[in-house]
N, C-alpha and C positions, 0 to 999 in steps of 0.2 A: 504493500500500500504506500503510495507516494503522498508527501505533504502537499496541501493546497497552496501554501505560502512559502516564501523564503523566510528563514528564521535569522534575524539580525540581533546579535547579542550586544548589549550596552557595554561601553568601557567606563570604568569608574576610577576615581582617585584612590589608589590602594594605600596611600600614606594617610589621608585624612579620615577615611572610613573607620579604622580601628580606634582612633582618638574619639570620634563622635560616639562610637558604640560604648566606650568606657564612660565618657562624660554624661551621656544621656541614659545609660543603663538600658540599652536596647540591643537586640541581636545584631551581629555584624552584617548579615544580609540586608537588614532594614537600613543600617547606616550607609551601605553601598547604594541603596535606592535613593537616599537623600542626596548623596554626592553626585549621583547621575543626574539629579534635577538641579544641579548648580549650587547646592548648599555646602559651604566650606567651613562653617563654624557652629559651635553649639548655640550661640545667640541667634544666628539665622535659622537654625533648626527649631528653636523654641517659638519664634515668630511664625514659622510655617506650621508647626504642629498645634499652635494655640492661637488662631486668628481672632482678632478682637476689633469690633466695629469702631468703638470710641478711640482706640489707640492707633489703628492701622489705616483708617481712611483719611486722605489728605484734605486740606482746606478747600471746600468747593469753590471759593472765590478765586483761587489760583488756577482753576481749570480754564482753558482757553475759551473766551467768549461769554462766560457765565456772568461776569460783572455787568456787561452791557445788556445781556438778556434780562437780568434781574431788574435793572432800572426801567426797562420798557414794560415789563410785565407788572411791576409794582405800580407804575403809573396807571396802567389799565385797571388794576384792582382798585386803586384809590378813586379813579374817575368813574367806576362802574361801567367801563367800556365792555361790550360783548367780545368774548374771546372764543375762538374755535381751536381745539386741539385736533390736529390732523395727523393721524397715525398710519401704521402699516397693518396689513391683515394677518401677519403671523404672530406667534406667541410673544416675540420681542416687542412688536408694535402694540399689541393688545396690553401687555403688562406695562409698557411705558405710558400708554394712554391712561391706564388706571392710576398710576403713580401721580401723574400731573393733575388729573381730574380730582382726585382726593385731596391733593394739596391746595388747589385753587378753591375747592369747596370749603376747606377749613379756613381759608383766608377771606371768605365771603365774596369771591369773585363771581361774575356772571359768565359761565363757560358752558360749552357743549363739546361733544366728541364726534368726529367724522372719521370713518374708516372706509377706504375705497373697496370696490368690488373687483376681485382678482380677474375674473373672466372678461368682463366688459370694459373695465377701466385700467387694468394693469397696475404695476407697482408704483407707489409713490405719488408725488405731486404732479400727476398728469393733467393735461388740459381738460379731458373729459371728467375726471374726478373733481377738479376745481369747479367746473361749471355746475355739477350736481351739488357740490358742497354749498355753493352760494345760492343756488336756486331753492334749495331745501329749507333755508332759514328765513323765517319771517323778519328777523332783525339781522342785518348784515354785520359780520364781525368787523371790528376795528383792528383786531390783531389775530393773526393765525400763528400758532406755535406748532411746528412739525415735530414729530417724535419718530425716530428710527427711519427717517426718510428726508429727502429734500436737498441733499448736498449737491446733486447734479441738476436741479430744476432751475436753471438760469432764466429761461424764457417765462416759465410759470410765475416765478417770483417777480419778474419785471412786470408781468401782466397785473398781478395783484397790487403792486405798488402804484401802477398807473390808475387803478381803481380806488386808490386812497386807503388800501389795506396794508398795514405793516406786517412784516413776517419775521419771526424768530425761528431759525433753523436749529434743531437739535438732531444729530445723526451720528452714526459711527462708521458709515461706509467710507471708503477711500475717496479723497478729494481729487477733483480734476485740476487742470491748469488754472482755471478761473473759478472763484467762489460766487454764489448767488449774491445779488445786491440786497441783502437782508439787513435788518436792524442789528442783528447779532447772529453769528454762526458758532454754535457750540459743538465741537467735534474733537475727539482725542487726537485725530491725525493733524490737527492744527498746532500741536506742540504741548500735549499733556505731559505732566511730569512722570518719571518712572513709577510704575505700579498702577497708573491710571490710563495708560496708553491702549489697553486692550478692552476697555469697557464696551458693552453692548448698548443698544438703544435705551433699554430700561435702566442700565447703569448710569448712562448720561442723564436720563430724566431724574434719577434718584439724586445725583449731584445737584442738579438744578433745584429740586425740591428742598434739599438741605439749605441751599443758599436763600431761597425764598422764605423759608421758615425763620432763618436767622435774621433776615431783613425785617420780617414782621415783628420779631421780638425787640429789635432795636427801635422800631417805631412805636413800641408800647402796645401793639395789638395783642389781644388775648386769644390764643388758640385753644378751643374747648377740649380737644383730646390729643393724646400723645400719638404722633404720626410715625415715629421712627420704625417700630416693629411692623406696623400695618403696611408701610411702603417697602420695607426690607424684604418681605416675603415675595412679592411679585418681581422685585429686582433680582433676587437670587435665583428664582425659578427661571426667569428669562436668560440669565447668565449661563446656566447649565444647558437649557434647551436650545439656545442660539449657537451653541458650540463655539464660544470664544475661549481663548486660553484661560484656564483656571489657575491663574497666578496673580500676584499683586492684589489689587483691590477687588478683582473678580473673585478670588478665593475667599476673601473676607465676606463679600456679599452672599455668596453661595452658602458658606458655613453659617452665617447669621440667619439666613432664611430657614435653614434646617433646624437650627437651635430654637428659634422662636415660632416654629410652625404651629404647634398646638395652640398657642395663645392668639396668634395674629393671622392665621391663614384665611379665616372667614368661612361662612357657611358654603359659599360656592365651591371653593377649592376642596373643602372637606367632602362635599357631595360628589365631586368629580372623582376624587380618589376612591370613594366608596364604590363607584361604578367600575373603576379600572382595576381594582385589586380585590380578589375574593376574600382574602384574609387581611383585614384592615390593620395596618401598623400605626403606632402612635406618632412616629415621625418619619418623614420620607427620607430617602437617600438620593444620590445622583441618578441612579437608575430609575427611580420613581419620577423624578423631574423630567429626565430625558426621554423615557420610553413609555410612561403611563400618562402623566399630565400634559406634557408638551405636545404629543401627537393629537390628543383630543382637543386641545385649544386650537391647534393649527387646523384641525379638520373643519372647523366652522368657516374659516376664510378660504380654505381650499375648495370646499364643496358648496358653500352657501354664502353667508355673510358673517364676517368677523364680529359684528355687533352682538351676536348671540354669545360669543365668548366674553366680550367686554361686559355684557350685562351679568353674566354668571359671576365674574370676579367682583362686580360692584354690589350685587344684591345683598340685602340683609334678611331676606325672607326665605326661610328654610324650604317651604314648599315650592316656591319659584325656583330656588336653586336645584332642588331635586328634579324638577321637570326639565330644566335647561341641561343638567348633567346627562339625563337620558337622551335628550336630543343630540348633544355632542357625541355621546357614545354611538348613537345610530349613524351620525355623519362619519365618524371614524371607521365604522364597519363598511360603509359605502366606499369610503376612500381606499380601504385595503383591497376591495374587489376590483375597482377601476385600476389601481396601481399595479396589481398582479397581471391583469390583462395586458396593459401597455408594456410592462416589463418583458413579458413573454414575446410580444411582437417586436420589441426593440432588440432583444437578444437574437432573434432570427435574422433581423435586418442587418445587424452588424457582424454576424458570423459567430458570435459567442456560443450560440446554441450548438453549433457543430465543431467548436474548438478551432475555428480557422480565422480568427480575427488578428490580422497581421499589421493593421494600420498603426500609425504613430499616435493617433488619438481616435476616439469613437465619436462620430457625428451621426445621429439618427433623427428622422423626422416623420411626422404623421403623413403617410402617403394616401390616406383616405380623406382627402380634403373636403369632399362633398358630404361626408357623413356627419351626424350630430354627435356630441360628446356622450349622449346616452346610448348610442348605437356603436358603430365600429370606430368612431373617431377618437382622438387622443384628448385628454382633459388637461388644460394648463395647470390646474391645481396640484397635479402630481408629477409634473415634469422634473422638478428639482429632486424629488425623492427617487425617481427612476434613474436620474443621472447619478445620484449618490450610490445607488446599488450597483450600477454598471461600473462605476469607478472603483468601488471596493472589490468587485469580482475580478476586474481586469488589470487593475493597477495603472490604468491609462487615464488621461484627462477625457472627460465626456461632455458632449453638448447634446441636449435633447430639445427638439424644436416642435412646437405646435403651430400649424399654419392657420391663418385667417382666410376669409373668403376671397380677399383680393390677392392672395399669393404671398403676402408678407407673413412673418412669423414671429412668435415670442419664444425665446430660448432660455434654458437654464444650463449652466455649466458647473461641473465639480472637478476638482483637481487635487491630487495627493501631494505627497512630499516631492520636492525638487521641481515643482511646477507652480506657475502663477497664472491663474485663470484670467485675471483682469489684464495683465500684460499681453497674454495671448490674444484676447479680444481686441486690444488696441492695434494689433497687427492685421486685424480683419476689418478695419474701419470702412474700407470701400464697399463692403457688403452689408454694413449695418447703419441703422438710423439712430442708434443710441445703445449704450451699455453702462453697467456700473456694478459695484459689489465689492468683493474681497478677493484675496489671493486664492482661497480655496473654493469659493462659491461666488458666482456672478450671474447676472442676467443680461439679456440683450434683445434688441428688436432687429429682425432680419428684413432687409429690403425685398420686395417682390422679385421672384425669379433668380435669386442669388444663392439658393441652397448649395448647389455643386461648387460654386466659387468659394463660398464660406467654408465648406468642408475642406477644400484644397488649402485655403489660407490657414485655417485653424490647425490642421494636422501639421503643416510646415512650421508654424509658430511653436507648437508643442515639441516638435522634433528638435528645434534649436535650443529648447530649454533644458533638455536632458540627453545625454549621449547614449544611454542604455535603456531605451524604452521597452525593450522586450524582456526585461528581467522579471516582469510580473509583480504581483502584489506581495507585500512583505509584512511580517509581524516583528515588532520590536520586543525582545525578551530580556528580562533582567539578568538571569544566570541559570545554570543548572543547579538543581537542588538535590540534596540527599534525603532519603526517607525520613530521617529524624527531624527535618525541617517542617514536615507536614504535622504541625502541632497547634494546639489552641493558643499557646504563648506567642508563636509567630503570627498567627492569624489576628490576635488582638493588637499586635503592633502594626500590622498592615492596615487595620481599620483606622488607626490614628493618622494615617496619611490622607484620609478622606477630608473634604469631598473630592471625588474623582471626576475627571472630564477631560476635555481637550487640553493637551500638553501637561496634564497630570493624570495620565491613564492609570487605572488600577494595575498594580504590578503584575506582569505576566512572567511565569516561571516555566521551566522545562524539567522533565524527569526522563531518565533513561531506562529503557528495557523493563517497563512494568508489565506484569502479566494480566491479561484480561480474564477475569474469573466468570463474569456473567455479562450478557449483552442482550438488550431488548429494545424494540422500537416503541416509542410512546407518542402521545399527543393525539388530538382529534383527527388530524390528517396523517398520522404516522410519519411525521417529518422530523422527529427528534430521536436521539438514542440515549439510553441510560445504561451505565456500566457499573460493575464492581471491579476495581483494579487492585491487585495485590502489589504493594510496594516492597515488602520483604516478608519474611516468615511470620512476623508478628503483626503486621499492619495491612489492613484492607480498607479502602475508602470508596465512597460512592462518587460517581462522576456523571455529568450530563453534557451531551454535545448537541446543541440546538441547530436546527435547520440542516441537518446532515443525515436524515433518515434514509436518503437514497444511497448512502454509502454502507448500509448495514450488511451487505453481502461481502464487503471488503475486509471485515474484521470478525473474528470468531473467538469464543472462549479457548484459552490456551495460547493465543498469540502473544508475542512480546512486542510492545510498541513504545516509541518515544512520544511524549505528550508536551504540548504547550497549553497552559491553563492559567486561570485565575482561581485563587483560593477564597472560598466563601463560607460563611456560617450557615448551617441548616438546623433550624430550631424544630425539634420533634419531641412532643410530650414533655416540654419543659427542659429538655436536655439539648445543648448545643453540640452538634457534630460538624466535622469538616467535610465540605463538598468541593469537588473540583469542577469548574466550568471549563470544559475543553474548548479550545480555539483551533487546534490543529493536531494532527496525528500522522505518524508514519511508522512503517515496519522498522523495528529495531535491528541493528546489526549485532548479532550475538554469535 
């Protein structure tokens, strides 16, 4: 049996790790994990292991653009000018909108929230979304505050200013050569201090909310309730779900959200978690944020309207929260079905289905242009997820395009290590009418009739970014373990490294030549495998390999295999046992 991925083992500072292990009284293998994450002293390690909101978040007024934004927003609050919060339709935009709306409500401002429709209006401050935003209000806003969008909306901001509407941009996407002519631009890419440079849209909104609350207190305004925990939960949730690096202030926000979850999550998020987890836990972890709550909040904007998710996070009515949670659960189920259908079509189109995809990058498009999204056509709400899955499977950059009736298209790109999606799109500008995003994930608008030209340009751009594109996908592994390392003591120390997420992945380990004792296929669709593996003569542990039920005939009891896995607790009848979450497997050389 061959491994699905290349296994790349980390290199660590062999001199620093033993010193950290002694000073912190932790196992050496955990100290090596810390050094691999750039930690070189016990003081750095303590800050990492014990993140603190009051101590570790920087002064919000030092964040680029916030001082100017606070001045304009505070003026609107004082003058009772109508304010519109213009957000994005994903979990980051929804959470950012919640943060700012709750803050402005507490300050006594007159504000409302507008979230665009993904399918008909597209991402961000588009002309069609702006027109609906202004048409839908009986009172025109004097100020629009964007959250998680707007950094590339030069024409749209100019149009709003011409209509006498001021704009404050808060965003975290990469800036172009020119910034919008807004009253203020609040974006970490404009010079945020170390630790704050990776904030997501909700993290930026949280900094702005901090600054507004501080301004209110300086002005002697009484805020009736404590906002810090109530705003921290959506900020931390979005930080994990939007897959920004979990380091610096992001790690603080995520850890704080989990710490204060029980008290401040609100009835909506509690109801949603009850729908997503059969056995409800007291506090969530990164997996709950990223794979249970995040997809269900995103499903509203992908399949319907993100306002349903916004309402869920805002409501204080338990029955309304329960009904909205059911609706989001149903939308998420619909999303899964559409996503799987399109993924299968895309895999056939690019050759992955037959194992013959030799291109430098994968570019696929909806070739059923005349079909509806409910029939054979592709749905723009799942294009990004399909691109992500294809990227993970192939190790190549991916672009997934959904065509409009006029032959133009909306695309989503995903790129792994050694690639920069936004830079690749910049080299395709002759085929595009616009693009924006991040190094790992970006979106674009394709000009009519330019699919083949874009494919040619995108593949060539990705080829120039990496010299060895056919190496395939890889797994980063900490190190080989011995059977004695599979212990509750080591597991407890691993959990101290949480919260886990992008750039602070849960440690992955490897074991050599373990024996498969039992193996069975599990799951509703028989798509997972459960094992018992014997580590040595005294120790046998349970292991699960998700989404690999189709490989069940490749491994049998008695086989010796090498494993890459994550170590997790499995609570059963009040007793905690160790379980291995298998990520890859290969026949051992014995």
